VMD Tcl script that builds the backbone (N, CA, C; Angstrom):
set m [mol new atoms 201]
animate dup $m
set s [atomselect $m all]
$s set {name element resname resid chain x y z} {
  {N N MET 1 A 89.648 76.912 111.380}
  {CA C MET 1 A 90.831 77.670 110.945}
  {C C MET 1 A 90.680 79.276 111.001}
  {N N ALA 2 A 92.076 79.758 111.508}
  {CA C ALA 2 A 92.030 81.061 111.788}
  {C C ALA 2 A 92.068 82.034 110.842}
  {N N LEU 3 A 91.812 82.877 111.127}
  {CA C LEU 3 A 91.655 84.381 109.874}
  {C C LEU 3 A 92.998 84.193 109.283}
  {N N MET 4 A 92.670 84.313 108.483}
  {CA C MET 4 A 93.709 84.415 106.742}
  {C C MET 4 A 93.817 85.072 105.836}
  {N N MET 5 A 95.090 86.151 105.610}
  {CA C MET 5 A 95.318 86.497 103.958}
  {C C MET 5 A 95.477 85.570 103.007}
  {N N GLY 6 A 93.957 86.045 102.193}
  {CA C GLY 6 A 94.194 84.832 101.226}
  {C C GLY 6 A 95.052 85.308 99.669}
  {N N LYS 7 A 95.509 86.421 99.756}
  {CA C LYS 7 A 96.228 87.204 98.642}
  {C C LYS 7 A 97.497 86.888 98.835}
  {N N LEU 8 A 97.855 86.760 100.397}
  {CA C LEU 8 A 99.098 86.406 100.797}
  {C C LEU 8 A 99.523 84.961 100.459}
  {N N HIS 9 A 98.500 83.971 101.026}
  {CA C HIS 9 A 98.402 82.868 100.848}
  {C C HIS 9 A 98.631 82.346 99.499}
  {N N GLU 10 A 97.697 82.812 98.443}
  {CA C GLU 10 A 98.017 82.614 97.256}
  {C C GLU 10 A 99.448 83.034 96.691}
  {N N ALA 11 A 100.146 84.100 97.153}
  {CA C ALA 11 A 101.154 84.691 96.711}
  {C C ALA 11 A 102.128 83.574 97.060}
  {N N LEU 12 A 101.976 83.038 98.130}
  {CA C LEU 12 A 102.868 82.114 99.000}
  {C C LEU 12 A 103.295 81.045 97.791}
  {N N ILE 13 A 102.405 80.274 97.412}
  {CA C ILE 13 A 101.902 79.115 96.783}
  {C C ILE 13 A 102.634 79.100 95.642}
  {N N GLU 14 A 102.117 80.581 94.969}
  {CA C GLU 14 A 102.944 80.300 93.502}
  {C C GLU 14 A 103.986 80.737 93.506}
  {N N ALA 15 A 104.774 81.121 94.483}
  {CA C ALA 15 A 106.191 81.100 94.937}
  {C C ALA 15 A 106.902 80.188 95.252}
  {N N GLY 16 A 105.944 78.753 95.649}
  {CA C GLY 16 A 106.622 77.762 95.688}
  {C C GLY 16 A 106.524 77.007 96.850}
  {N N ALA 17 A 105.838 77.504 97.802}
  {CA C ALA 17 A 105.755 77.462 99.195}
  {C C ALA 17 A 104.815 76.136 99.185}
  {N N ASN 18 A 105.155 75.155 100.441}
  {CA C ASN 18 A 103.781 74.102 100.213}
  {C C ASN 18 A 102.511 74.672 100.839}
  {N N GLN 19 A 101.276 73.909 100.722}
  {CA C GLN 19 A 99.963 74.547 101.327}
  {C C GLN 19 A 100.145 74.714 102.570}
  {N N ASN 20 A 100.949 73.786 103.653}
  {CA C ASN 20 A 100.613 74.131 105.152}
  {C C ASN 20 A 101.460 75.374 105.424}
  {N N ALA 21 A 102.558 75.480 104.542}
  {CA C ALA 21 A 103.417 76.267 105.085}
  {C C ALA 21 A 102.782 77.415 104.913}
  {N N ALA 22 A 102.443 77.729 103.935}
  {CA C ALA 22 A 101.519 78.526 103.217}
  {C C ALA 22 A 100.004 79.389 104.072}
  {N N ARG 23 A 99.548 78.404 104.191}
  {CA C ARG 23 A 98.529 78.747 105.197}
  {C C ARG 23 A 99.010 79.112 106.591}
  {N N GLU 24 A 100.006 78.777 107.039}
  {CA C GLU 24 A 100.685 78.690 108.521}
  {C C GLU 24 A 101.289 80.519 108.865}
  {N N ALA 25 A 101.905 80.388 107.252}
  {CA C ALA 25 A 102.798 82.181 107.397}
  {C C ALA 25 A 101.296 83.100 107.412}
  {N N ALA 26 A 100.308 83.150 106.455}
  {CA C ALA 26 A 99.402 84.037 106.092}
  {C C ALA 26 A 98.271 83.932 107.655}
  {N N GLU 27 A 98.140 83.021 108.565}
  {CA C GLU 27 A 97.528 82.856 109.644}
  {C C GLU 27 A 98.437 83.824 110.636}
  {N N GLU 28 A 99.987 83.787 110.712}
  {CA C GLU 28 A 100.560 84.394 111.224}
  {C C GLU 28 A 100.450 85.930 111.189}
  {N N ILE 29 A 100.901 86.339 110.178}
  {CA C ILE 29 A 100.878 87.566 109.446}
  {C C ILE 29 A 99.068 88.111 109.816}
  {N N ALA 30 A 98.457 87.525 109.636}
  {CA C ALA 30 A 97.087 88.100 109.680}
  {C C ALA 30 A 96.597 88.512 111.420}
  {N N ASN 31 A 97.289 87.443 112.027}
  {CA C ASN 31 A 97.636 87.704 113.859}
  {C C ASN 31 A 98.557 88.769 113.963}
  {N N TYR 32 A 99.470 89.044 113.435}
  {CA C TYR 32 A 100.142 90.044 113.961}
  {C C TYR 32 A 99.540 91.377 113.107}
  {N N ASP 33 A 98.708 91.644 112.177}
  {CA C ASP 33 A 98.019 92.609 111.718}
  {C C ASP 33 A 96.648 93.150 112.929}
  {N N ASN 34 A 96.088 91.886 113.292}
  {CA C ASN 34 A 95.537 92.299 114.145}
  {C C ASN 34 A 95.781 92.837 115.575}
  {N N ARG 35 A 97.137 92.156 115.906}
  {CA C ARG 35 A 97.513 93.102 117.100}
  {C C ARG 35 A 97.719 94.491 116.903}
  {N N ILE 36 A 98.483 94.912 116.071}
  {CA C ILE 36 A 99.064 96.168 115.598}
  {C C ILE 36 A 97.769 97.152 115.235}
  {N N ALA 37 A 96.545 96.785 114.856}
  {CA C ALA 37 A 95.545 97.184 114.954}
  {C C ALA 37 A 95.049 97.649 116.333}
  {N N LYS 38 A 95.408 96.972 117.187}
  {CA C LYS 38 A 94.711 96.610 119.096}
  {C C LYS 38 A 95.501 97.844 119.568}
  {N N VAL 39 A 96.556 98.259 119.198}
  {CA C VAL 39 A 97.764 98.870 119.293}
  {C C VAL 39 A 97.719 100.196 118.778}
  {N N GLU 40 A 96.928 100.516 117.811}
  {CA C GLU 40 A 96.687 101.604 117.508}
  {C C GLU 40 A 95.578 101.896 117.908}
  {N N ALA 41 A 94.421 101.257 118.520}
  {CA C ALA 41 A 93.331 101.732 118.938}
  {C C ALA 41 A 93.695 102.126 120.090}
  {N N ASP 42 A 94.624 101.749 121.231}
  {CA C ASP 42 A 94.920 102.114 122.391}
  {C C ASP 42 A 95.367 103.488 122.373}
  {N N LEU 43 A 96.365 103.373 121.164}
  {CA C LEU 43 A 97.113 104.828 120.920}
  {C C LEU 43 A 95.803 105.922 121.007}
  {N N VAL 44 A 95.041 105.834 120.137}
  {CA C VAL 44 A 94.027 106.521 120.108}
  {C C VAL 44 A 93.169 107.395 121.441}
  {N N LEU 45 A 93.005 106.350 122.064}
  {CA C LEU 45 A 92.748 106.125 123.405}
  {C C LEU 45 A 93.387 107.309 124.412}
  {N N LEU 46 A 94.814 106.883 124.416}
  {CA C LEU 46 A 95.940 107.673 125.062}
  {C C LEU 46 A 95.905 108.681 124.779}
  {N N LYS 47 A 95.826 108.972 123.144}
  {CA C LYS 47 A 95.971 110.503 123.163}
  {C C LYS 47 A 94.840 111.414 123.939}
  {N N TRP 48 A 93.568 110.881 123.435}
  {CA C TRP 48 A 92.544 111.586 123.910}
  {C C TRP 48 A 92.607 112.132 125.537}
  {N N MET 49 A 93.007 111.252 126.241}
  {CA C MET 49 A 93.501 110.875 127.749}
  {C C MET 49 A 94.234 112.039 127.812}
  {N N LEU 50 A 95.154 112.023 127.341}
  {CA C LEU 50 A 96.489 113.129 127.351}
  {C C LEU 50 A 95.732 114.228 126.916}
  {N N GLY 51 A 95.597 114.655 126.357}
  {CA C GLY 51 A 94.277 115.994 125.870}
  {C C GLY 51 A 93.684 116.449 126.674}
  {N N PHE 52 A 92.671 115.827 127.137}
  {CA C PHE 52 A 91.654 115.910 128.360}
  {C C PHE 52 A 92.219 116.398 129.320}
  {N N ASN 53 A 93.727 115.642 130.174}
  {CA C ASN 53 A 94.335 115.852 131.117}
  {C C ASN 53 A 95.110 117.323 130.696}
  {N N ILE 54 A 96.019 117.496 129.708}
  {CA C ILE 54 A 96.084 119.158 129.564}
  {C C ILE 54 A 95.299 120.165 129.754}
  {N N ALA 55 A 94.139 119.998 129.091}
  {CA C ALA 55 A 93.179 121.053 128.865}
  {C C ALA 55 A 92.310 121.354 130.376}
  {N N MET 56 A 92.447 120.374 131.375}
  {CA C MET 56 A 92.321 120.205 132.729}
  {C C MET 56 A 93.486 121.172 133.445}
  {N N THR 57 A 94.239 120.741 133.080}
  {CA C THR 57 A 95.567 121.230 134.170}
  {C C THR 57 A 95.557 122.707 133.372}
  {N N LEU 58 A 95.652 123.245 132.538}
  {CA C LEU 58 A 95.645 124.636 132.126}
  {C C LEU 58 A 94.435 125.462 132.627}
  {N N ALA 59 A 93.340 124.506 132.840}
  {CA C ALA 59 A 92.005 125.475 133.265}
  {C C ALA 59 A 92.234 125.486 134.558}
  {N N ILE 60 A 92.728 124.436 135.214}
  {CA C ILE 60 A 93.033 124.849 136.628}
  {C C ILE 60 A 93.859 125.916 136.881}
  {N N LEU 61 A 95.156 125.607 136.293}
  {CA C LEU 61 A 96.481 127.005 136.416}
  {C C LEU 61 A 95.592 128.235 136.073}
  {N N TRP 62 A 94.900 128.141 134.987}
  {CA C TRP 62 A 94.038 129.678 135.033}
  {C C TRP 62 A 93.306 130.194 135.708}
  {N N LEU 63 A 92.401 129.477 136.505}
  {CA C LEU 63 A 91.734 129.595 137.524}
  {C C LEU 63 A 92.835 129.881 139.102}
  {N N VAL 64 A 93.778 129.431 139.128}
  {CA C VAL 64 A 94.658 129.647 140.209}
  {C C VAL 64 A 95.701 130.988 140.051}
  {N N PHE 65 A 95.948 131.110 139.185}
  {CA C PHE 65 A 96.559 132.394 138.955}
  {C C PHE 65 A 95.828 133.664 137.899}
  {N N ALA 66 A 94.854 133.348 137.747}
  {CA C ALA 66 A 93.999 134.635 137.101}
  {C C ALA 66 A 93.429 135.534 138.514}
  {N N THR 67 A 93.180 134.856 139.488}
  {CA C THR 67 A 91.982 135.512 140.457}
  {C C THR 67 A 93.096 135.974 141.697}
}
mol reanalyze $m
mol bondsrecalc $m
mol representation Tube
mol addrep $m
């Protein structure tokens, strides 16, 4: 059984969904949540890479035009 959001599963059952449909929906939402977390982690890395690139570019420009 895949990762599943338990509270969502229980809420869907209480709302009238059958057991299998509620389980599949909760698993799908959990999978979507994992994908969003991965995108956010990649975005943090890209922000650091961009900051480093800007800092190095400014340092090189400073050395070129300051001398």
